[in-house]
PQR file with spaces between the fields and no chain letter, atoms N, CA, C, O and H, PARSE charges and radii, in Angstrom:
ATOM       1  N    UNK     1     202.485 -136.415   59.713 -0.4000 1.5000
ATOM       2  CA   UNK     1     202.117 -136.661   61.115 -0.0000 2.0000
ATOM       3  C    UNK     1     201.656 -138.169   61.208  0.5500 1.7000
ATOM       4  O    UNK     1     200.947 -138.738   60.378 -0.5500 1.4000
ATOM       5  N    UNK     2     202.142 -138.679   62.281 -0.4000 1.5000
ATOM       6  CA   UNK     2     201.824 -140.122   62.557 -0.0000 2.0000
ATOM       7  C    UNK     2     200.383 -140.264   63.087  0.5500 1.7000
ATOM       8  O    UNK     2     199.898 -139.387   63.802 -0.5500 1.4000
ATOM       9  H    UNK     2     202.718 -138.216   62.956  0.4000 1.0000
ATOM      10  N    UNK     3     199.724 -141.335   62.746 -0.4000 1.5000
ATOM      11  CA   UNK     3     198.401 -141.771   63.146 -0.0000 2.0000
ATOM      12  C    UNK     3     198.415 -141.933   64.681  0.5500 1.7000
ATOM      13  O    UNK     3     199.324 -142.588   65.192 -0.5500 1.4000
ATOM      14  H    UNK     3     200.118 -142.047   62.165  0.4000 1.0000
ATOM      15  N    UNK     4     197.460 -141.374   65.435 -0.4000 1.5000
ATOM      16  CA   UNK     4     197.513 -141.636   66.899 -0.0000 2.0000
ATOM      17  C    UNK     4     197.392 -143.071   67.223  0.5500 1.7000
ATOM      18  O    UNK     4     197.996 -143.477   68.216 -0.5500 1.4000
ATOM      19  H    UNK     4     196.722 -140.843   65.019  0.4000 1.0000
ATOM      20  N    UNK     5     196.692 -143.890   66.520 -0.4000 1.5000
ATOM      21  CA   UNK     5     196.614 -145.344   66.780 -0.0000 2.0000
ATOM      22  C    UNK     5     197.948 -145.938   66.772  0.5500 1.7000
ATOM      23  O    UNK     5     198.312 -146.704   67.664 -0.5500 1.4000
ATOM      24  H    UNK     5     196.201 -143.560   65.714  0.4000 1.0000
ATOM      25  N    UNK     6     198.699 -145.596   65.764 -0.4000 1.5000
ATOM      26  CA   UNK     6     200.083 -146.181   65.630 -0.0000 2.0000
ATOM      27  C    UNK     6     200.970 -145.668   66.777  0.5500 1.7000
ATOM      28  O    UNK     6     201.687 -146.432   67.423 -0.5500 1.4000
ATOM      29  H    UNK     6     198.404 -144.974   65.039  0.4000 1.0000
ATOM      30  N    UNK     7     200.898 -144.395   66.998 -0.4000 1.5000
ATOM      31  CA   UNK     7     201.690 -143.912   68.136 -0.0000 2.0000
ATOM      32  C    UNK     7     201.385 -144.528   69.540  0.5500 1.7000
ATOM      33  O    UNK     7     202.234 -144.657   70.422 -0.5500 1.4000
ATOM      34  H    UNK     7     200.316 -143.774   66.473  0.4000 1.0000
ATOM      35  N    UNK     8     200.142 -144.874   69.637 -0.4000 1.5000
ATOM      36  CA   UNK     8     199.714 -145.496   70.925 -0.0000 2.0000
ATOM      37  C    UNK     8     200.309 -146.797   71.167  0.5500 1.7000
ATOM      38  O    UNK     8     200.480 -147.182   72.323 -0.5500 1.4000
ATOM      39  H    UNK     8     199.453 -144.770   68.920  0.4000 1.0000
ATOM      40  N    UNK     9     200.673 -147.582   70.057 -0.4000 1.5000
ATOM      41  CA   UNK     9     201.297 -148.926   70.228 -0.0000 2.0000
ATOM      42  C    UNK     9     202.757 -148.888   70.121  0.5500 1.7000
ATOM      43  O    UNK     9     203.390 -149.894   70.442 -0.5500 1.4000
ATOM      44  H    UNK     9     200.533 -147.270   69.118  0.4000 1.0000
ATOM      45  N    UNK    10     203.367 -147.829   69.702 -0.4000 1.5000
ATOM      46  CA   UNK    10     204.778 -147.804   69.694 -0.0000 2.0000
ATOM      47  C    UNK    10     205.442 -147.527   70.985  0.5500 1.7000
ATOM      48  O    UNK    10     204.917 -146.780   71.811 -0.5500 1.4000
ATOM      49  H    UNK    10     202.853 -147.012   69.442  0.4000 1.0000
ATOM      50  N    UNK    11     206.632 -148.134   71.195 -0.4000 1.5000
ATOM      51  CA   UNK    11     207.429 -147.910   72.442 -0.0000 2.0000
ATOM      52  C    UNK    11     208.871 -147.765   72.158  0.5500 1.7000
ATOM      53  O    UNK    11     209.390 -148.247   71.151 -0.5500 1.4000
ATOM      54  H    UNK    11     207.058 -148.741   70.524  0.4000 1.0000
ATOM      55  N    UNK    12     209.534 -147.074   73.084 -0.4000 1.5000
ATOM      56  CA   UNK    12     211.047 -146.878   72.868 -0.0000 2.0000
ATOM      57  C    UNK    12     211.675 -148.295   72.954  0.5500 1.7000
ATOM      58  O    UNK    12     211.360 -149.040   73.883 -0.5500 1.4000
ATOM      59  H    UNK    12     209.113 -146.683   73.902  0.4000 1.0000
ATOM      60  N    UNK    13     212.541 -148.670   72.018 -0.4000 1.5000
ATOM      61  CA   UNK    13     213.159 -149.934   72.003 -0.0000 2.0000
ATOM      62  C    UNK    13     214.200 -150.094   73.163  0.5500 1.7000
ATOM      63  O    UNK    13     214.644 -151.200   73.471 -0.5500 1.4000
ATOM      64  H    UNK    13     212.797 -148.065   71.264  0.4000 1.0000
ATOM      65  N    UNK    14     214.551 -148.983   73.761 -0.4000 1.5000
ATOM      66  CA   UNK    14     215.488 -149.042   74.899 -0.0000 2.0000
ATOM      67  C    UNK    14     214.780 -149.133   76.261  0.5500 1.7000
ATOM      68  O    UNK    14     215.091 -150.035   77.039 -0.5500 1.4000
ATOM      69  H    UNK    14     214.190 -148.084   73.510  0.4000 1.0000
ATOM      70  N    UNK    15     213.845 -148.235   76.572 -0.4000 1.5000
ATOM      71  CA   UNK    15     213.168 -148.254   77.857 -0.0000 2.0000
ATOM      72  C    UNK    15     211.808 -148.713   77.896  0.5500 1.7000
ATOM      73  O    UNK    15     211.235 -148.842   78.978 -0.5500 1.4000
ATOM      74  H    UNK    15     213.593 -147.502   75.941  0.4000 1.0000
ATOM      75  N    UNK    16     211.204 -148.988   76.727 -0.4000 1.5000
ATOM      76  CA   UNK    16     209.884 -149.555   76.603 -0.0000 2.0000
ATOM      77  C    UNK    16     208.860 -148.543   76.963  0.5500 1.7000
ATOM      78  O    UNK    16     207.693 -148.904   77.113 -0.5500 1.4000
ATOM      79  H    UNK    16     211.669 -148.883   75.848  0.4000 1.0000
ATOM      80  N    UNK    17     209.202 -147.325   77.112 -0.4000 1.5000
ATOM      81  CA   UNK    17     208.203 -146.230   77.472 -0.0000 2.0000
ATOM      82  C    UNK    17     207.570 -145.713   76.281  0.5500 1.7000
ATOM      83  O    UNK    17     207.983 -146.022   75.164 -0.5500 1.4000
ATOM      84  H    UNK    17     210.150 -147.032   76.990  0.4000 1.0000
ATOM      85  N    UNK    18     206.499 -144.873   76.481 -0.4000 1.5000
ATOM      86  CA   UNK    18     205.821 -144.230   75.313 -0.0000 2.0000
ATOM      87  C    UNK    18     206.675 -143.254   74.642  0.5500 1.7000
ATOM      88  O    UNK    18     207.679 -142.788   75.181 -0.5500 1.4000
ATOM      89  H    UNK    18     206.164 -144.622   77.389  0.4000 1.0000
ATOM      90  N    UNK    19     206.289 -142.949   73.490 -0.4000 1.5000
ATOM      91  CA   UNK    19     206.884 -141.964   72.593 -0.0000 2.0000
ATOM      92  C    UNK    19     206.078 -140.829   72.222  0.5500 1.7000
ATOM      93  O    UNK    19     204.891 -141.015   71.954 -0.5500 1.4000
ATOM      94  H    UNK    19     205.473 -143.328   73.052  0.4000 1.0000
ATOM      95  N    UNK    20     206.602 -139.624   72.173 -0.4000 1.5000
ATOM      96  CA   UNK    20     205.824 -138.428   71.767 -0.0000 2.0000
ATOM      97  C    UNK    20     206.531 -137.878   70.494  0.5500 1.7000
ATOM      98  O    UNK    20     207.739 -138.021   70.304 -0.5500 1.4000
ATOM      99  H    UNK    20     207.566 -139.472   72.391  0.4000 1.0000
ATOM     100  N    UNK    21     205.721 -137.261   69.668 -0.4000 1.5000
ATOM     101  CA   UNK    21     206.205 -136.621   68.441 -0.0000 2.0000
ATOM     102  C    UNK    21     206.643 -135.197   68.727  0.5500 1.7000
ATOM     103  O    UNK    21     205.912 -134.402   69.318 -0.5500 1.4000
ATOM     104  H    UNK    21     204.740 -137.144   69.823  0.4000 1.0000
ATOM     105  N    UNK    22     207.921 -134.886   68.267 -0.4000 1.5000
ATOM     106  CA   UNK    22     208.471 -133.561   68.340 -0.0000 2.0000
ATOM     107  C    UNK    22     209.099 -133.324   66.912  0.5500 1.7000
ATOM     108  O    UNK    22     210.162 -133.855   66.590 -0.5500 1.4000
ATOM     109  H    UNK    22     208.514 -135.532   67.788  0.4000 1.0000
ATOM     110  N    UNK    23     208.436 -132.561   66.139 -0.4000 1.5000
ATOM     111  CA   UNK    23     208.846 -132.250   64.820 -0.0000 2.0000
ATOM     112  C    UNK    23     208.924 -133.567   64.003  0.5500 1.7000
ATOM     113  O    UNK    23     207.934 -134.285   63.865 -0.5500 1.4000
ATOM     114  H    UNK    23     207.572 -132.130   66.400  0.4000 1.0000
ATOM     115  N    UNK    24     210.106 -133.855   63.480 -0.4000 1.5000
ATOM     116  CA   UNK    24     210.217 -135.003   62.601 -0.0000 2.0000
ATOM     117  C    UNK    24     210.931 -136.191   63.409  0.5500 1.7000
ATOM     118  O    UNK    24     211.666 -136.998   62.841 -0.5500 1.4000
ATOM     119  H    UNK    24     210.910 -133.272   63.592  0.4000 1.0000
ATOM     120  N    UNK    25     210.674 -136.227   64.684 -0.4000 1.5000
ATOM     121  CA   UNK    25     211.313 -137.244   65.501 -0.0000 2.0000
ATOM     122  C    UNK    25     210.259 -137.792   66.582  0.5500 1.7000
ATOM     123  O    UNK    25     209.265 -137.143   66.905 -0.5500 1.4000
ATOM     124  H    UNK    25     210.077 -135.571   65.146  0.4000 1.0000
ATOM     125  N    UNK    26     210.552 -138.950   67.065 -0.4000 1.5000
ATOM     126  CA   UNK    26     209.802 -139.532   68.234 -0.0000 2.0000
ATOM     127  C    UNK    26     210.779 -139.455   69.291  0.5500 1.7000
ATOM     128  O    UNK    26     211.962 -139.723   69.081 -0.5500 1.4000
ATOM     129  H    UNK    26     211.360 -139.477   66.803  0.4000 1.0000
ATOM     130  N    UNK    27     210.315 -139.082   70.479 -0.4000 1.5000
ATOM     131  CA   UNK    27     211.221 -138.897   71.637 -0.0000 2.0000
ATOM     132  C    UNK    27     210.575 -139.769   72.853  0.5500 1.7000
ATOM     133  O    UNK    27     209.397 -139.682   73.200 -0.5500 1.4000
ATOM     134  H    UNK    27     209.354 -138.864   70.649  0.4000 1.0000
ATOM     135  N    UNK    28     211.510 -140.590   73.414 -0.4000 1.5000
ATOM     136  CA   UNK    28     211.123 -141.433   74.501 -0.0000 2.0000
ATOM     137  C    UNK    28     210.754 -140.500   75.681  0.5500 1.7000
ATOM     138  O    UNK    28     211.491 -139.570   76.007 -0.5500 1.4000
ATOM     139  H    UNK    28     212.466 -140.661   73.132  0.4000 1.0000
ATOM     140  N    UNK    29     209.582 -140.781   76.313 -0.4000 1.5000
ATOM     141  CA   UNK    29     209.087 -140.001   77.399 -0.0000 2.0000
ATOM     142  C    UNK    29     209.855 -140.341   78.653  0.5500 1.7000
ATOM     143  O    UNK    29     209.782 -139.561   79.603 -0.5500 1.4000
ATOM     144  H    UNK    29     208.983 -141.537   76.049  0.4000 1.0000
ATOM     145  N    UNK    30     210.583 -141.435   78.741 -0.4000 1.5000
ATOM     146  CA   UNK    30     211.238 -141.802   79.988 -0.0000 2.0000
ATOM     147  C    UNK    30     212.797 -141.424   79.893  0.5500 1.7000
ATOM     148  O    UNK    30     213.300 -140.684   80.739 -0.5500 1.4000
ATOM     149  H    UNK    30     210.643 -142.068   77.970  0.4000 1.0000
ATOM     150  N    UNK    31     213.494 -141.928   78.898 -0.4000 1.5000
ATOM     151  CA   UNK    31     214.947 -141.864   78.830 -0.0000 2.0000
ATOM     152  C    UNK    31     215.445 -140.799   77.815  0.5500 1.7000
ATOM     153  O    UNK    31     216.607 -140.408   77.920 -0.5500 1.4000
ATOM     154  H    UNK    31     213.085 -142.530   78.211  0.4000 1.0000
ATOM     155  N    UNK    32     214.679 -140.329   76.886 -0.4000 1.5000
ATOM     156  CA   UNK    32     214.990 -139.139   76.084 -0.0000 2.0000
ATOM     157  C    UNK    32     215.652 -139.352   74.771  0.5500 1.7000
ATOM     158  O    UNK    32     215.888 -138.363   74.078 -0.5500 1.4000
ATOM     159  H    UNK    32     213.734 -140.647   76.801  0.4000 1.0000
ATOM     160  N    UNK    33     215.999 -140.623   74.328 -0.4000 1.5000
ATOM     161  CA   UNK    33     216.529 -140.662   73.000 -0.0000 2.0000
ATOM     162  C    UNK    33     215.549 -140.274   71.913  0.5500 1.7000
ATOM     163  O    UNK    33     214.342 -140.445   72.082 -0.5500 1.4000
ATOM     164  H    UNK    33     215.807 -141.427   74.891  0.4000 1.0000
ATOM     165  N    UNK    34     216.041 -139.758   70.806 -0.4000 1.5000
ATOM     166  CA   UNK    34     215.152 -139.194   69.764 -0.0000 2.0000
ATOM     167  C    UNK    34     215.342 -140.046   68.548  0.5500 1.7000
ATOM     168  O    UNK    34     216.479 -140.256   68.124 -0.5500 1.4000
ATOM     169  H    UNK    34     217.021 -139.619   70.669  0.4000 1.0000
ATOM     170  N    UNK    35     214.223 -140.574   67.937 -0.4000 1.5000
ATOM     171  CA   UNK    35     214.272 -141.480   66.775 -0.0000 2.0000
ATOM     172  C    UNK    35     213.692 -140.689   65.642  0.5500 1.7000
ATOM     173  O    UNK    35     212.668 -140.022   65.788 -0.5500 1.4000
ATOM     174  H    UNK    35     213.300 -140.404   68.281  0.4000 1.0000
ATOM     175  N    UNK    36     214.350 -140.765   64.510 -0.4000 1.5000
ATOM     176  CA   UNK    36     213.846 -140.053   63.283 -0.0000 2.0000
ATOM     177  C    UNK    36     212.549 -140.645   62.692  0.5500 1.7000
ATOM     178  O    UNK    36     212.248 -141.834   62.802 -0.5500 1.4000
ATOM     179  H    UNK    36     215.182 -141.307   64.391  0.4000 1.0000
ATOM     180  N    UNK    37     211.814 -139.725   62.063 -0.4000 1.5000
ATOM     181  CA   UNK    37     210.629 -140.111   61.247 -0.0000 2.0000
ATOM     182  C    UNK    37     211.047 -139.839   59.855  0.5500 1.7000
ATOM     183  O    UNK    37     211.260 -138.676   59.514 -0.5500 1.4000
ATOM     184  H    UNK    37     212.059 -138.759   61.974  0.4000 1.0000
ATOM     185  N    UNK    38     211.182 -140.819   59.027 -0.4000 1.5000
ATOM     186  CA   UNK    38     211.662 -140.552   57.589 -0.0000 2.0000
ATOM     187  C    UNK    38     210.564 -140.947   56.696  0.5500 1.7000
ATOM     188  O    UNK    38     210.126 -142.097   56.690 -0.5500 1.4000
ATOM     189  H    UNK    38     211.009 -141.764   59.304  0.4000 1.0000
ATOM     190  N    UNK    39     210.105 -139.994   55.929 -0.4000 1.5000
ATOM     191  CA   UNK    39     209.034 -140.209   54.920 -0.0000 2.0000
ATOM     192  C    UNK    39     207.786 -140.742   55.538  0.5500 1.7000
ATOM     193  O    UNK    39     207.081 -141.560   54.946 -0.5500 1.4000
ATOM     194  H    UNK    39     210.461 -139.059   55.933  0.4000 1.0000
ATOM     195  N    UNK    40     207.494 -140.256   56.795 -0.4000 1.5000
ATOM     196  CA   UNK    40     206.288 -140.639   57.586 -0.0000 2.0000
ATOM     197  C    UNK    40     206.498 -142.009   58.299  0.5500 1.7000
ATOM     198  O    UNK    40     205.556 -142.513   58.910 -0.5500 1.4000
ATOM     199  H    UNK    40     208.066 -139.591   57.276  0.4000 1.0000
ATOM     200  N    UNK    41     207.711 -142.622   58.234 -0.4000 1.5000
ATOM     201  CA   UNK    41     207.871 -143.931   58.906 -0.0000 2.0000
ATOM     202  C    UNK    41     208.793 -143.744   60.077  0.5500 1.7000
ATOM     203  O    UNK    41     209.895 -143.226   59.898 -0.5500 1.4000
ATOM     204  H    UNK    41     208.476 -142.213   57.738  0.4000 1.0000
ATOM     205  N    UNK    42     208.393 -144.147   61.294 -0.4000 1.5000
ATOM     206  CA   UNK    42     209.286 -144.046   62.430 -0.0000 2.0000
ATOM     207  C    UNK    42     210.425 -145.125   62.293  0.5500 1.7000
ATOM     208  O    UNK    42     210.208 -146.288   61.952 -0.5500 1.4000
ATOM     209  H    UNK    42     207.497 -144.567   61.440  0.4000 1.0000
ATOM     210  N    UNK    43     211.633 -144.622   62.590 -0.4000 1.5000
ATOM     211  CA   UNK    43     212.823 -145.496   62.542 -0.0000 2.0000
ATOM     212  C    UNK    43     213.327 -145.668   63.936  0.5500 1.7000
ATOM     213  O    UNK    43     214.041 -144.834   64.493 -0.5500 1.4000
ATOM     214  H    UNK    43     211.809 -143.677   62.867  0.4000 1.0000
ATOM     215  N    UNK    44     212.912 -146.819   64.493 -0.4000 1.5000
ATOM     216  CA   UNK    44     213.167 -147.113   65.896 -0.0000 2.0000
ATOM     217  C    UNK    44     214.449 -147.973   66.033  0.5500 1.7000
ATOM     218  O    UNK    44     214.488 -148.864   66.882 -0.5500 1.4000
ATOM     219  H    UNK    44     212.332 -147.497   64.041  0.4000 1.0000
ATOM     220  N    UNK    45     215.408 -147.746   65.285 -0.4000 1.5000
ATOM     221  CA   UNK    45     216.720 -148.457   65.406 -0.0000 2.0000
ATOM     222  C    UNK    45     217.575 -147.699   66.340  0.5500 1.7000
ATOM     223  O    UNK    45     217.718 -146.485   66.195 -0.5500 1.4000
ATOM     224  H    UNK    45     215.376 -147.023   64.595  0.4000 1.0000
ATOM     225  N    UNK    46     218.167 -148.371   67.318 -0.4000 1.5000
ATOM     226  CA   UNK    46     219.039 -147.737   68.292 -0.0000 2.0000
ATOM     227  C    UNK    46     220.165 -147.021   67.712  0.5500 1.7000
ATOM     228  O    UNK    46     220.547 -145.948   68.177 -0.5500 1.4000
ATOM     229  H    UNK    46     218.051 -149.357   67.435  0.4000 1.0000
ATOM     230  N    UNK    47     220.740 -147.616   66.651 -0.4000 1.5000
ATOM     231  CA   UNK    47     221.899 -146.925   65.960 -0.0000 2.0000
ATOM     232  C    UNK    47     221.603 -145.683   65.273  0.5500 1.7000
ATOM     233  O    UNK    47     222.483 -144.876   64.974 -0.5500 1.4000
ATOM     234  H    UNK    47     220.430 -148.489   66.273  0.4000 1.0000
ATOM     235  N    UNK    48     220.265 -145.508   64.999 -0.4000 1.5000
ATOM     236  CA   UNK    48     219.802 -144.231   64.337 -0.0000 2.0000
ATOM     237  C    UNK    48     219.272 -143.174   65.366  0.5500 1.7000
ATOM     238  O    UNK    48     218.890 -142.068   64.984 -0.5500 1.4000
ATOM     239  H    UNK    48     219.550 -146.164   65.242  0.4000 1.0000
ATOM     240  N    UNK    49     219.262 -143.528   66.610 -0.4000 1.5000
ATOM     241  CA   UNK    49     218.781 -142.568   67.693 -0.0000 2.0000
ATOM     242  C    UNK    49     219.780 -141.544   68.022  0.5500 1.7000
ATOM     243  O    UNK    49     220.980 -141.817   68.011 -0.5500 1.4000
ATOM     244  H    UNK    49     219.572 -144.426   66.921  0.4000 1.0000
ATOM     245  N    UNK    50     219.314 -140.316   68.329 -0.4000 1.5000
ATOM     246  CA   UNK    50     220.015 -139.225   68.864 -0.0000 2.0000
ATOM     247  C    UNK    50     219.982 -139.274   70.404  0.5500 1.7000
ATOM     248  O    UNK    50     218.920 -139.127   71.009 -0.5500 1.4000
ATOM     249  H    UNK    50     218.339 -140.093   68.338  0.4000 1.0000
ATOM     250  N    UNK    51     221.178 -139.487   71.043 -0.4000 1.5000
ATOM     251  CA   UNK    51     220.978 -139.653   72.509 -0.0000 2.0000
ATOM     252  C    UNK    51     220.973 -138.273   73.178  0.5500 1.7000
ATOM     253  O    UNK    51     221.480 -137.294   72.630 -0.5500 1.4000
ATOM     254  H    UNK    51     222.041 -139.607   70.551  0.4000 1.0000
ATOM     255  N    UNK    52     220.401 -138.228   74.345 -0.4000 1.5000
ATOM     256  CA   UNK    52     220.312 -136.902   75.107 -0.0000 2.0000
ATOM     257  C    UNK    52     221.757 -136.333   75.327  0.5500 1.7000
ATOM     258  O    UNK    52     222.746 -137.063   75.383 -0.5500 1.4000
ATOM     259  H    UNK    52     219.989 -139.023   74.790  0.4000 1.0000
ATOM     260  N    UNK    53     221.793 -135.060   75.440 -0.4000 1.5000
ATOM     261  CA   UNK    53     223.060 -134.376   75.754 -0.0000 2.0000
ATOM     262  C    UNK    53     223.801 -134.949   76.905  0.5500 1.7000
ATOM     263  O    UNK    53     223.208 -135.179   77.959 -0.5500 1.4000
ATOM     264  H    UNK    53     220.989 -134.467   75.394  0.4000 1.0000
ATOM     265  N    UNK    54     225.075 -135.192   76.757 -0.4000 1.5000
ATOM     266  CA   UNK    54     225.865 -135.774   77.879 -0.0000 2.0000
ATOM     267  C    UNK    54     225.895 -137.264   77.872  0.5500 1.7000
ATOM     268  O    UNK    54     226.678 -137.839   78.628 -0.5500 1.4000
ATOM     269  H    UNK    54     225.556 -135.005   75.900  0.4000 1.0000
ATOM     270  N    UNK    55     225.068 -137.970   77.044 -0.4000 1.5000
ATOM     271  CA   UNK    55     225.093 -139.327   76.927 -0.0000 2.0000
ATOM     272  C    UNK    55     225.707 -139.753   75.697  0.5500 1.7000
ATOM     273  O    UNK    55     225.310 -139.306   74.621 -0.5500 1.4000
ATOM     274  H    UNK    55     224.432 -137.503   76.430  0.4000 1.0000
ATOM     275  N    UNK    56     226.795 -140.717   75.793 -0.4000 1.5000
ATOM     276  CA   UNK    56     227.559 -141.114   74.682 -0.0000 2.0000
ATOM     277  C    UNK    56     227.190 -142.537   74.171  0.5500 1.7000
ATOM     278  O    UNK    56     227.363 -142.873   73.000 -0.5500 1.4000
ATOM     279  H    UNK    56     227.117 -141.079   76.667  0.4000 1.0000
ATOM     280  N    UNK    57     226.670 -143.347   75.127 -0.4000 1.5000
ATOM     281  CA   UNK    57     226.317 -144.756   74.773 -0.0000 2.0000
ATOM     282  C    UNK    57     224.965 -145.001   75.393  0.5500 1.7000
ATOM     283  O    UNK    57     224.664 -144.488   76.471 -0.5500 1.4000
ATOM     284  H    UNK    57     226.529 -143.074   76.078  0.4000 1.0000
ATOM     285  N    UNK    58     224.120 -145.811   74.692 -0.4000 1.5000
ATOM     286  CA   UNK    58     222.783 -146.170   75.220 -0.0000 2.0000
ATOM     287  C    UNK    58     222.854 -146.786   76.600  0.5500 1.7000
ATOM     288  O    UNK    58     221.909 -146.611   77.369 -0.5500 1.4000
ATOM     289  H    UNK    58     224.364 -146.228   73.816  0.4000 1.0000
ATOM     290  N    UNK    59     223.896 -147.485   76.961 -0.4000 1.5000
ATOM     291  CA   UNK    59     224.046 -148.074   78.268 -0.0000 2.0000
ATOM     292  C    UNK    59     224.082 -147.104   79.488  0.5500 1.7000
ATOM     293  O    UNK    59     223.898 -147.491   80.642 -0.5500 1.4000
ATOM     294  H    UNK    59     224.663 -147.627   76.336  0.4000 1.0000
ATOM     295  N    UNK    60     224.348 -145.744   79.120 -0.4000 1.5000
ATOM     296  CA   UNK    60     224.345 -144.734   80.122 -0.0000 2.0000
ATOM     297  C    UNK    60     222.939 -144.175   80.372  0.5500 1.7000
ATOM     298  O    UNK    60     222.763 -143.413   81.323 -0.5500 1.4000
ATOM     299  H    UNK    60     224.498 -145.430   78.182  0.4000 1.0000
ATOM     300  N    UNK    61     221.974 -144.507   79.597 -0.4000 1.5000
ATOM     301  CA   UNK    61     220.604 -144.068   79.879 -0.0000 2.0000
ATOM     302  C    UNK    61     220.038 -144.623   81.155  0.5500 1.7000
ATOM     303  O    UNK    61     220.283 -145.779   81.501 -0.5500 1.4000
ATOM     304  H    UNK    61     222.117 -145.126   78.825  0.4000 1.0000
ATOM     305  N    UNK    62     219.294 -143.823   81.848 -0.4000 1.5000
ATOM     306  CA   UNK    62     218.705 -144.223   83.172 -0.0000 2.0000
ATOM     307  C    UNK    62     217.922 -145.641   82.990  0.5500 1.7000
ATOM     308  O    UNK    62     218.021 -146.547   83.818 -0.5500 1.4000
ATOM     309  H    UNK    62     219.095 -142.884   81.568  0.4000 1.0000
ATOM     310  N    UNK    63     217.202 -145.718   81.909 -0.4000 1.5000
ATOM     311  CA   UNK    63     216.370 -146.956   81.680 -0.0000 2.0000
ATOM     312  C    UNK    63     217.304 -148.163   81.570  0.5500 1.7000
ATOM     313  O    UNK    63     216.924 -149.273   81.943 -0.5500 1.4000
ATOM     314  H    UNK    63     217.122 -144.982   81.236  0.4000 1.0000
ATOM     315  N    UNK    64     218.499 -147.961   81.070 -0.4000 1.5000
ATOM     316  CA   UNK    64     219.416 -149.179   80.892 -0.0000 2.0000
ATOM     317  C    UNK    64     220.124 -149.443   82.165  0.5500 1.7000
ATOM     318  O    UNK    64     220.327 -150.611   82.497 -0.5500 1.4000
ATOM     319  H    UNK    64     218.808 -147.059   80.767  0.4000 1.0000
ATOM     320  N    UNK    65     220.523 -148.438   82.918 -0.4000 1.5000
ATOM     321  CA   UNK    65     221.136 -148.605   84.274 -0.0000 2.0000
ATOM     322  C    UNK    65     220.169 -149.336   85.233  0.5500 1.7000
ATOM     323  O    UNK    65     220.581 -150.194   86.013 -0.5500 1.4000
ATOM     324  H    UNK    65     220.357 -147.490   82.648  0.4000 1.0000
ATOM     325  N    UNK    66     218.902 -148.982   85.154 -0.4000 1.5000
ATOM     326  CA   UNK    66     217.924 -149.598   86.020 -0.0000 2.0000
ATOM     327  C    UNK    66     217.609 -151.071   85.751  0.5500 1.7000
ATOM     328  O    UNK    66     217.108 -151.805   86.603 -0.5500 1.4000
ATOM     329  H    UNK    66     218.567 -148.285   84.520  0.4000 1.0000
ATOM     330  N    UNK    67     217.940 -151.465   84.486 -0.4000 1.5000
ATOM     331  CA   UNK    67     217.689 -152.894   84.121 -0.0000 2.0000
ATOM     332  C    UNK    67     218.792 -153.751   84.537  0.5500 1.7000
ATOM     333  O    UNK    67     218.590 -154.960   84.650 -0.5500 1.4000
ATOM     334  H    UNK    67     218.347 -150.869   83.794  0.4000 1.0000
ATOM     335  N    UNK    68     219.968 -153.235   84.783 -0.4000 1.5000
ATOM     336  CA   UNK    68     221.099 -154.062   85.075 -0.0000 2.0000
ATOM     337  C    UNK    68     221.101 -154.528   86.526  0.5500 1.7000
ATOM     338  O    UNK    68     220.830 -153.730   87.424 -0.5500 1.4000
ATOM     339  H    UNK    68     220.132 -152.253   84.691  0.4000 1.0000
ATOM     340  N    UNK    69     221.393 -155.772   86.769 -0.4000 1.5000
ATOM     341  CA   UNK    69     221.442 -156.249   88.163 -0.0000 2.0000
ATOM     342  C    UNK    69     222.582 -155.552   88.955  0.5500 1.7000
ATOM     343  O    UNK    69     223.645 -155.188   88.454 -0.5500 1.4000
ATOM     344  H    UNK    69     221.613 -156.419   86.040  0.4000 1.0000
ATOM     345  N    UNK    70     222.224 -155.415   90.251 -0.4000 1.5000
ATOM     346  CA   UNK    70     223.196 -154.726   91.172 -0.0000 2.0000
ATOM     347  C    UNK    70     224.411 -155.618   91.289  0.5500 1.7000
ATOM     348  O    UNK    70     224.276 -156.841   91.327 -0.5500 1.4000
ATOM     349  H    UNK    70     221.360 -155.710   90.658  0.4000 1.0000
ATOM     350  N    UNK    71     225.642 -155.009   91.348 -0.4000 1.5000
ATOM     351  CA   UNK    71     226.870 -155.733   91.518 -0.0000 2.0000
ATOM     352  C    UNK    71     227.124 -156.168   92.968  0.5500 1.7000
ATOM     353  O    UNK    71     226.419 -155.801   93.907 -0.5500 1.4000
ATOM     354  H    UNK    71     225.752 -154.016   91.316  0.4000 1.0000
ATOM     355  N    UNK    72     228.144 -156.947   93.071 -0.4000 1.5000
ATOM     356  CA   UNK    72     228.488 -157.434   94.482 -0.0000 2.0000
ATOM     357  C    UNK    72     228.869 -156.247   95.370  0.5500 1.7000
ATOM     358  O    UNK    72     229.180 -156.430   96.546 -0.5500 1.4000
ATOM     359  H    UNK    72     228.716 -157.245   92.308  0.4000 1.0000
């Protein structure tokens, strides 16, 4: 289990939202990718994330679409 003080300062590398523990993963509370916890260490690498169902690329996440400037 992760220390609550550590969990309080961690954020999703994609959407910068808070993370919650679900089993052996950290889950972004905003956009939903799941990051593994290996040997008690959170692995917050985008390439190691499991994306939500129906999402094939990080750019498809709501948090990433919201960050892009509107087109002409």
